[in-house]
C-alpha positions in Angstrom: 18.8 -18.0 36.4 17.1 -19.3 39.6 19.1 -16.8 41.7 18.0 -13.9 39.4 14.3 -15.0 39.6 14.5 -15.2 43.4 16.1 -11.8 43.7 13.4 -10.3 41.5 10.6 -11.7 43.7 12.5 -10.6 46.8 12.6 -7.1 45.4 8.8 -7.3 44.6 8.2 -8.4 48.2 10.2 -5.4 49.5 8.1 -3.0 47.3 4.9 -4.4 48.8 1.4 -3.8 47.3 2.7 -1.0 45.1 4.8 -3.6 43.1 1.7 -5.6 42.4 -0.2 -2.5 41.4 2.6 -1.6 39.0 2.7 -5.2 37.7 -1.0 -5.1 37.1 -0.9 -1.8 35.4 1.9 -3.1 33.1 -0.1 -6.2 32.2 -3.2 -4.1 31.6 -1.2 -1.8 29.3 0.1 -4.8 27.4 -3.4 -6.2 27.0 -4.6 -2.8 25.8 -1.9 -2.8 23.1 -2.8 -6.3 22.0 -4.3 -6.6 18.5 -6.6 -9.1 16.9 -6.8 -10.5 13.4 -8.0 -7.9 10.9 -10.6 -9.4 8.6 -9.4 -8.9 5.0 -6.0 -7.8 6.4 -3.1 -9.2 8.4 -3.6 -11.8 11.1 -1.7 -12.1 14.4 1.2 -14.5 14.0 0.1 -15.2 10.4 2.0 -18.0 8.8 -0.1 -18.9 5.7 -1.1 -16.6 2.8 -4.2 -14.4 3.3 -7.5 -16.2 3.0 -8.4 -15.9 -0.7 -11.5 -14.0 -1.9 -10.8 -14.4 -5.6 -10.3 -17.4 -7.8 -6.8 -16.2 -8.7 -5.8 -15.9 -5.0 -7.2 -19.4 -4.4 -5.1 -20.8 -7.3 -2.0 -19.0 -6.0 -2.5 -20.5 -2.6 -2.9 -24.0 -4.2 0.2 -23.4 -6.2 2.1 -22.4 -3.1 1.1 -25.6 -1.2 1.7 -27.7 -4.3 5.2 -26.4 -4.8 6.0 -26.7 -1.1 5.0 -30.4 -1.2 7.1 -31.1 -4.3 10.1 -29.3 -2.7 9.6 -31.2 0.5 9.5 -34.6 -1.3 12.7 -33.7 -3.2 14.3 -32.6 0.1 13.4 -35.8 1.9 14.4 -38.0 -1.0 17.8 -36.4 -1.7 18.8 -35.9 1.9 17.3 -39.2 3.0 19.5 -41.1 0.5 22.5 -39.0 1.4 22.2 -39.5 5.2 21.4 -43.2 4.7 24.5 -43.6 2.6 26.6 -41.7 5.2 25.4 -43.8 8.1 25.3 -47.3 6.5 28.5 -47.0 4.4 30.9 -45.3 6.8 34.4 -46.5 7.3 33.9 -47.4 10.9 31.5 -50.2 9.8 34.1 -51.6 7.4 32.4 -50.3 4.3 34.7 -50.4 1.2 34.3 -47.7 -1.4 32.9 -48.9 -4.7 34.9 -48.4 -7.8 32.8 -47.9 -10.9 32.5 -45.6 -13.9 29.6 -43.6 -15.4 26.2 -45.3 -15.9 24.1 -44.3 -18.9 21.0 -45.4 -17.1 21.7 -43.2 -14.1 22.5 -40.2 -16.4 19.2 -40.7 -18.2 17.2 -41.0 -15.0 18.6 -37.9 -13.3 18.0 -35.9 -16.4 14.4 -37.1 -17.2 13.1 -37.0 -13.6 14.0 -33.4 -12.9 12.6 -32.5 -16.4 9.3 -34.1 -15.4 9.2 -32.3 -12.1 9.9 -29.0 -13.8 7.0 -29.6 -16.2 4.7 -30.6 -13.4 5.5 -27.3 -11.7 5.5 -25.1 -14.8 2.1 -26.2 -16.3 -0.2 -25.0 -13.4 2.1 -21.9 -12.8 1.8 -20.9 -16.5 -2.0 -21.4 -16.4 -2.2 -19.1 -13.3 0.1 -16.4 -14.8 -1.9 -16.4 -18.1 -5.2 -16.0 -16.1 -3.7 -13.2 -14.0 -2.8 -11.2 -17.2 -6.2 -11.6 -18.9 -7.7 -8.2 -18.2 -10.2 -8.4 -21.1 -14.0 -8.0 -20.8 -13.8 -6.1 -17.5 -17.0 -4.8 -16.0 -15.2 -1.9 -14.3 -11.9 -0.1 -15.2 -10.1 1.9 -12.5 -6.8 3.8 -12.8 -4.7 3.6 -9.6 -2.0 6.3 -9.6 0.8 6.0 -7.0 1.7 9.4 -5.5 4.2 10.0 -2.7 2.5 8.9 -0.4 -1.1 8.1 -1.4 -3.2 6.6 -4.1 -5.3 8.4 -6.7 -8.3 6.6 -8.2 -10.1 7.4 -11.4 -13.1 5.3 -12.5 -12.6 5.2 -16.3 -15.2 2.7 -17.6 -18.3 1.0 -16.2 -20.7 2.0 -13.5 -19.1 4.9 -11.6 -17.3 6.3 -14.7 -16.1 9.8 -13.9 -15.6 9.3 -10.2 -12.2 10.4 -9.0 -10.6 10.9 -5.6 -7.4 10.5 -3.6 -7.0 7.9 -0.9 -4.6 8.8 1.9 -3.7 7.5 5.4 -6.2 8.7 8.0 -4.7 11.6 9.9 -5.4 9.9 13.3 -3.2 7.0 12.2 -0.3 9.3 11.5 -0.7 11.0 14.8 -0.5 7.7 16.6 2.6 6.8 14.7 4.3 10.1 15.4 3.5 9.8 19.1 4.7 6.2 19.2 1.3 5.0 20.5 -0.2 2.5 18.0 -3.8 1.4 18.5 -6.4 -0.6 16.8 -6.4 -3.7 14.5 -6.2 -1.5 11.4 -3.2 0.5 12.5 -1.6 2.2 9.5 -4.2 0.7 7.2 -7.1 3.0 7.7 -7.6 5.6 4.9 -9.9 8.5 4.4 -11.3 7.3 1.0 -11.3 3.5 0.4 -11.6 2.2 -3.2 -15.1 0.9 -3.6 -16.0 -1.9 -6.0 -19.0 -4.2 -6.6 -18.9 -7.9 -5.7 -18.6 -10.6 -8.4 -17.6 -8.1 -11.1 -14.4 -8.2 -13.0 -12.4 -5.1 -12.0 -9.5 -4.0 -14.1 -6.9 -1.9 -12.3 -4.6 0.2 -14.5 -1.5 1.3 -12.6 0.9 4.2 -13.1 2.7 6.7 -10.9 3.4 10.4 -10.7 6.9 10.3 -9.1 8.7 7.0 -8.3 7.9 3.3 -8.6 5.1 2.1 -6.3 3.2 -1.2 -6.3 -0.5 -1.8 -5.8 -0.9 -5.0 -3.8 -3.9 -6.6 -2.1 -3.0 -10.1 -0.9 -6.5 -11.4 -0.4 -7.1 -10.7 -4.1 -3.8 -12.3 -5.2 -2.9 -8.9 -6.9 0.5 -7.1 -7.0 1.2 -4.8 -9.9 4.0 -2.2 -10.1 3.0 1.4 -10.8 5.8 3.0 -12.8 6.1 6.7 -13.8 5.5 7.1 -17.5 4.3 3.5 -18.0 0.9 1.8 -17.8 0.5 -1.6 -16.4 -2.8 -3.5 -15.6 -4.1 -6.3 -13.5 -7.6 -7.5 -12.4 -9.6 -9.2 -9.7 -13.1 -10.4 -9.1 -14.0 -10.4 -5.4 -16.3 -13.3 -4.5 -17.6 -11.8 -1.2 -18.3 -8.4 0.3 -16.1 -6.9 3.0 -13.1 -4.7 3.6 -9.7 -5.9 2.3 -6.4 -4.3 2.9 -3.0 -4.0 1.2 0.0 -1.7 1.0 2.4 -0.2 -1.5 4.8 -3.1 -2.0 7.7 -1.1 -3.5 10.1 0.9 -1.4 9.1 4.4 -2.5 10.6 6.7 0.0 10.5 7.7 3.6 6.7 7.6 3.9 6.5 4.1 2.3 4.9 2.7 5.4 2.1 5.3 5.3 0.7 4.3 1.9 -2.0 1.7 2.6 -4.7 0.3 0.3 -8.2 -0.3 1.5 -10.7 -1.9 -0.9 -14.4 -2.0 0.1 -16.4 -4.6 -1.7 -20.1 -4.0 -1.7 -23.2 -5.8 -3.0 -24.4 -4.6 -6.4 -27.3 -2.6 -4.9 -25.0 -1.0 -2.3 -22.4 -0.2 -4.9 -25.1 1.5 -7.1 -26.2 3.6 -4.1 -22.6 4.5 -3.4 -22.0 5.6 -7.0 -25.1 7.8 -6.9 -24.1 9.3 -3.6 -20.5 9.9 -4.7 -21.6 11.6 -7.9 -24.0 13.9 -6.0 -21.3 14.8 -3.5 -18.8 15.5 -6.4 -21.4 17.7 -8.1 -22.1 19.5 -4.9 -18.4 20.0 -4.2 -17.6 21.1 -7.8 -16.5 24.7 -7.8 -17.1 27.3 -10.5 -13.5 28.2 -11.7 -14.7 31.6 -12.5 -15.9 32.3 -9.0 -13.9 35.1 -7.2 -12.9 34.1 -3.7 -12.0 36.2 -0.7 -8.6 35.8 0.9 -9.9 34.4 4.2 -12.1 31.8 2.6 -9.3 30.5 0.4 -6.8 30.4 3.3 -9.3 28.4 5.4 -9.9 25.9 2.6 -6.2 25.8 1.6 -5.1 24.9 5.2 -7.2 21.7 5.0 -5.8 20.8 1.6 -2.3 21.4 2.7 -2.8 19.2 5.8 -4.2 16.3 3.7 -1.7 16.4 0.8 1.4 18.5 1.5 2.1 18.3 5.2 3.6 14.8 5.0 6.6 16.2 3.1 6.8 19.9 3.9 5.8 19.5 7.5 3.0 21.4 9.4 5.4 24.3 9.9 6.3 24.5 6.2 10.0 24.0 6.9 10.5 20.8 4.8 13.1 18.2 5.7 16.3 16.9 4.1 15.9 17.2 0.3 12.3 18.5 0.7 12.4 22.2 0.1 10.8 24.5 2.7 7.6 26.3 1.7 8.0 28.9 4.5 10.3 31.6 3.0 10.5 29.9 -0.4 11.4 32.3 -3.2 8.8 30.8 -5.5 6.1 31.2 -2.9 7.1 34.7 -2.1 7.5 35.7 -5.7 4.9 38.2 -7.0 4.6 36.2 -10.2 2.0 33.7 -9.1 2.2 31.7 -12.3 5.5 30.2 -11.0 4.0 28.4 -8.1 0.9 27.4 -10.1 3.3 25.8 -12.7 5.0 23.8 -9.9 1.8 22.4 -8.6 0.4 21.5 -12.0 3.6 20.0 -13.4 5.8 19.1 -10.5 9.6 19.7 -10.4 13.0 18.2 -9.5 12.4 15.0 -11.5 9.3 14.2 -9.5 10.6 14.9 -6.0 7.8 17.5 -6.0 4.9 15.6 -7.7 2.4 17.1 -10.0 -1.0 17.8 -8.4 -3.2 18.0 -11.5 -5.8 15.7 -9.8 -6.7 18.6 -7.5 -9.4 21.0 -8.8 -8.6 24.5 -9.9 -10.2 25.9 -6.7 -8.2 23.4 -4.5 -4.9 24.4 -6.1 -5.7 28.1 -5.8 -6.7 27.6 -2.2 -3.5 25.7 -1.2 -1.3 28.2 -3.0 -3.1 31.1 -1.3 -2.6 29.4 2.0 1.1 28.9 1.6 1.6 32.5 0.4 -0.1 33.7 3.6 0.9 31.1 6.3 3.9 31.1 8.7 6.2 34.0 8.0 5.2 34.5 4.3 2.2 36.9 4.8 2.3 38.1 1.3 -1.3 39.1 1.1 -1.5 37.5 -2.4 -4.6 35.7 -3.5 -4.6 33.1 -6.3 -8.0 32.7 -8.0 -9.2 29.4 -9.6 -9.4 31.1 -13.0 -5.6 31.7 -12.9 -5.0 28.0 -12.3 -7.4 27.1 -15.1 -5.5 29.4 -17.5 -2.3 27.5 -16.7 -3.6 24.0 -17.2 -2.2 22.4 -20.3 0.7 24.9 -20.7 
């Protein structure tokens, strides 16, 4: 080892000042890649659970430490007696093996003591589980729909009712991942539309999925609930402080599983009310008349953005697809003069969910993305799909 180190420094000395410049640049690059703790998210070299911001999360952390202490005491007790017996009663010290039969007292003790330990562990755990499942009297109800690979949020009850949007990984994060150059403390956790909720309000989260099993998990809230296609599950949280809190899909859901983060922004009541007002105004402004007749160029321009945000992750920017993902470029369905076929696919999905349904998109958005795919790459069909055609297919 010493010879290797000396040889290395001899080589550095031969290289001269350039070696130190290279070494300095390497250290600077390493420092540039260094990350810091992300408030509300993962910490560097984190060993403990996330700092809790809900009572449930605090209780889970207490349970974790409580169980750990009990297990440690059992470990020390059992192995302490075992190693003491091995050392003090070994043959080399002249110990003679005892010859005895069963003891009723010992049998009773080693049955009753574990039973008491199990009860001590079960009572607080049961209390926590019951509290976790009590979703009654919620101030706000939000449906979280897992979609490969993003989350759809629908505000069903409470302040903000009617708000709906899709939350997906920020495009810059994907570019950093594709280039192999991660950067920032929120790497692969930044989204375009975070879930926004008010502080100190009971928020019920209803989970389901469009395609495969996902899981909605935010460690700081002590929440993890599977989102299963065709089923509805629910959980809840009450954040006790404002801030940004992060989680991820916690169920292996396919090749883009690592690109399915969750970002919850907790605001004060006043700020949340202002956000709701602004969001509803923005939704009203963005609402399109499904009877409006669009020009080809306008639909293609809008459809390209929708494709990049929702379709590109699977079908690729060049429309070629990959593996089991079918290509859009040259697809018989896309090229078919019967536009209803492609509209049906986007509204209802196909291949047992491999291609998810996109009913959460508006009629104009679906018309735009279909028009784009029919006229992008080598397709060039010249076909235009109007929002009214999509509206006519909904519910069929």
